[in-house]
C-alpha positions as CSV (number, residue, x, y, z in Angstrom):
1,M,-79.7,-55.5,-86.0
2,R,-81.9,-54.5,-83.2
3,A,-80.6,-56.3,-80.1
4,S,-83.0,-56.2,-76.8
5,L,-83.1,-57.7,-73.5
6,Q,-86.2,-58.1,-71.6
7,N,-88.0,-59.2,-68.6
8,W,-90.7,-61.7,-68.3
9,D,-92.1,-60.9,-65.1
10,A,-95.9,-61.7,-65.1
11,P,-97.3,-65.0,-66.6
12,T,-97.9,-64.5,-70.1
13,L,-96.8,-66.2,-73.4
14,D,-96.9,-63.4,-75.6
15,L,-94.1,-63.6,-77.4
16,P,-92.6,-60.9,-80.4
17,V,-93.4,-62.9,-84.1
18,E,-92.9,-60.5,-86.8
19,K,-94.2,-61.3,-89.5
20,G,-93.0,-62.7,-92.8
21,M,-89.4,-63.2,-91.1
22,A,-88.5,-67.6,-90.2
23,Q,-88.3,-67.2,-85.9
24,L,-87.0,-69.1,-83.6
25,I,-87.6,-68.6,-79.9
26,L,-83.9,-70.5,-77.8
27,L,-85.1,-71.9,-74.9
28,I,-82.6,-71.2,-72.1
29,G,-82.2,-72.9,-69.1
30,L,-82.2,-75.6,-66.4
31,P,-83.5,-78.9,-66.2
32,G,-86.3,-78.5,-64.4
33,S,-86.7,-74.5,-65.2
34,G,-89.9,-74.4,-66.9
35,K,-88.5,-75.4,-70.3
36,S,-90.5,-78.2,-72.2
37,T,-93.4,-77.0,-70.4
38,L,-93.5,-73.7,-72.0
39,A,-92.8,-75.3,-75.4
40,Q,-95.8,-77.6,-74.9
41,Q,-98.1,-74.2,-74.1
42,L,-96.9,-71.9,-77.4
43,V,-97.1,-76.0,-79.3
44,K,-101.1,-74.9,-79.0
45,S,-100.6,-71.9,-80.4
46,G,-98.9,-72.0,-83.0
47,H,-95.1,-72.1,-83.6
48,L,-93.4,-75.9,-83.9
49,L,-91.2,-77.6,-82.0
50,I,-87.4,-78.8,-81.8
51,S,-86.7,-80.7,-79.2
52,T,-83.7,-82.5,-78.5
53,D,-85.6,-85.0,-76.0
54,A,-87.9,-86.4,-78.3
55,I,-85.5,-86.3,-81.3
56,R,-83.3,-89.3,-78.6
57,A,-86.6,-90.8,-77.8
58,Q,-87.1,-90.9,-81.8
59,L,-83.8,-92.2,-82.6
60,F,-82.3,-94.5,-79.5
61,G,-85.8,-95.5,-78.5
62,D,-85.8,-92.8,-75.4
63,E,-84.9,-89.4,-74.5
64,A,-83.4,-90.7,-71.5
65,I,-80.5,-91.9,-73.3
66,Q,-78.5,-89.8,-74.8
67,G,-76.4,-91.6,-77.7
68,S,-74.2,-90.1,-80.4
69,W,-74.7,-85.9,-79.9
70,L,-73.7,-86.0,-84.0
71,R,-76.4,-87.9,-84.9
72,V,-78.9,-86.3,-82.5
73,W,-77.0,-83.1,-83.6
74,S,-77.5,-83.5,-87.0
75,E,-81.4,-84.6,-87.0
76,V,-81.9,-80.8,-85.3
77,Q,-80.3,-79.0,-88.5
78,R,-82.4,-81.6,-90.4
79,Q,-86.0,-79.8,-89.0
80,F,-84.7,-76.9,-88.5
81,Q,-84.6,-76.8,-92.5
82,Q,-88.2,-78.0,-92.0
83,A,-88.8,-75.2,-89.9
84,V,-87.8,-72.3,-92.0
85,E,-89.7,-74.3,-95.2
86,Q,-93.2,-74.5,-92.9
87,I,-92.9,-71.0,-91.5
88,A,-91.9,-69.3,-95.3
89,Q,-95.6,-71.9,-96.0
90,D,-97.4,-70.1,-93.5
91,N,-97.7,-73.5,-91.9
92,A,-96.5,-72.3,-88.1
93,Q,-95.9,-68.8,-87.5
94,S,-91.7,-70.0,-85.6
95,A,-89.5,-73.0,-84.4
96,I,-88.9,-73.5,-80.8
97,F,-85.4,-75.2,-79.4
98,D,-86.4,-76.6,-76.9
99,A,-83.2,-78.2,-75.1
100,T,-81.1,-76.6,-72.0
101,N,-78.7,-74.4,-74.2
102,A,-76.9,-73.2,-70.4
103,V,-73.4,-73.6,-72.2
104,R,-71.7,-70.7,-74.4
105,R,-70.5,-71.9,-77.0
106,H,-73.4,-74.2,-77.8
107,R,-75.8,-71.3,-77.5
108,R,-73.9,-70.1,-80.0
109,Q,-73.3,-73.2,-82.5
110,V,-77.0,-73.7,-82.2
111,I,-77.2,-69.8,-83.5
112,I,-75.0,-70.1,-86.2
113,S,-76.9,-73.2,-87.4
114,A,-80.4,-71.7,-86.9
115,R,-79.4,-69.2,-89.5
116,A,-77.5,-70.9,-91.6
117,A,-80.7,-73.2,-91.9
118,G,-82.9,-69.8,-93.1
119,F,-84.1,-68.3,-89.8
120,S,-83.6,-64.9,-90.3
121,R,-84.7,-64.3,-86.4
122,I,-83.7,-65.0,-83.1
123,T,-85.0,-64.4,-80.0
124,G,-83.2,-66.7,-76.9
125,L,-85.9,-67.0,-73.8
126,W,-84.6,-67.5,-71.0
127,L,-86.6,-69.0,-68.3
128,D,-83.9,-67.7,-65.5
129,T,-85.5,-70.6,-62.4
130,A,-84.1,-69.9,-59.1
131,L,-81.9,-73.5,-58.5
132,E,-84.3,-75.1,-55.5
133,V,-86.7,-75.0,-57.6
134,C,-85.4,-76.9,-60.8
135,L,-83.6,-79.1,-58.2
136,E,-87.3,-80.1,-56.7
137,R,-88.5,-80.2,-59.5
138,N,-86.0,-82.4,-61.4
139,R,-86.6,-84.5,-57.9
140,N,-90.9,-84.5,-58.6
141,R,-89.7,-86.5,-62.0
142,D,-90.4,-89.6,-63.7
143,R,-86.7,-88.6,-65.7
144,Q,-84.6,-87.4,-63.2
145,V,-81.5,-85.6,-65.2
146,P,-78.6,-86.2,-62.0
147,E,-77.6,-83.5,-59.4
148,D,-74.4,-83.0,-60.5
149,I,-75.4,-82.6,-64.1
150,V,-77.8,-79.9,-63.0
151,L,-75.1,-78.6,-61.0
152,R,-72.6,-78.3,-63.6
153,M,-75.2,-76.3,-65.4
154,H,-76.0,-73.8,-63.5
155,R,-72.4,-73.4,-63.3
156,C,-71.6,-73.2,-66.7
157,L,-75.1,-70.7,-67.1
158,M,-74.1,-68.2,-64.6
159,G,-70.4,-68.4,-65.1
160,A,-71.5,-66.9,-69.3
161,M,-75.2,-65.9,-69.3
162,P,-77.1,-65.4,-71.8
163,S,-76.8,-62.7,-74.3
164,V,-77.8,-60.9,-77.3
165,Q,-73.9,-60.0,-78.4
166,E,-74.1,-64.2,-79.0
167,G,-76.0,-63.1,-82.0
168,M,-79.9,-63.5,-80.8
169,H,-82.0,-60.8,-81.7
170,D,-84.1,-60.1,-79.4
171,L,-83.0,-62.2,-75.4
172,I,-86.6,-62.7,-72.8
173,R,-85.5,-63.3,-69.5
174,Y,-88.9,-65.2,-67.9
175,S,-88.2,-65.4,-63.9
176,A,-92.1,-66.3,-63.7
177,F,-90.9,-69.8,-62.1
178,Q,-90.0,-69.0,-59.7
179,E,-92.5,-71.5,-56.9
180,A,-91.9,-74.6,-58.0
181,S,-95.1,-75.2,-57.7
182,Y,-95.8,-72.8,-60.6
183,K,-97.7,-73.4,-62.8
184,L,-98.1,-72.2,-66.8
185,P,-101.5,-70.3,-67.5
186,K,-104.0,-72.7,-69.8
187,T,-104.1,-70.9,-74.2
188,A,-107.4,-71.0,-75.4
189,D,-107.4,-73.6,-77.6
């Protein structure tokens, strides 16, 4: 397994995708870091989206309702298996897992489950956005994450920063979202 860490400093949506491999792009970042915005852009270019927010909305009627994590996790695993099947049929380039993934043991659990579902390549995409920017964006959202939760996630993420040693093939540290007003470049539809 070749593991690498890359830094993205320019706004780009080019991801390393290998043909014939079921690839999972594991988004990592605080609330307000730009994960879901980036995920929506990637979906437009042929990637499948697996989102814990969307799963909570589906299961509990509202993405803000945390509900039973076992139910959410069971649905994540089901969607992992469906995504592998869709990629094998050339119906998608890869799948994106949109969740904070701020805690190392949770990232490891995701990686183990993704491999068990059939993903053969896992690329971590860490949106390393400044805490102050994330907090400002969070304050401007309709659905706000309590600030103490964001601060706790930040401590977890900084205390155990993402690493290829967790089982990812690649880890891309994306730092282009440093300004609160930064907008992703538009992709061709």
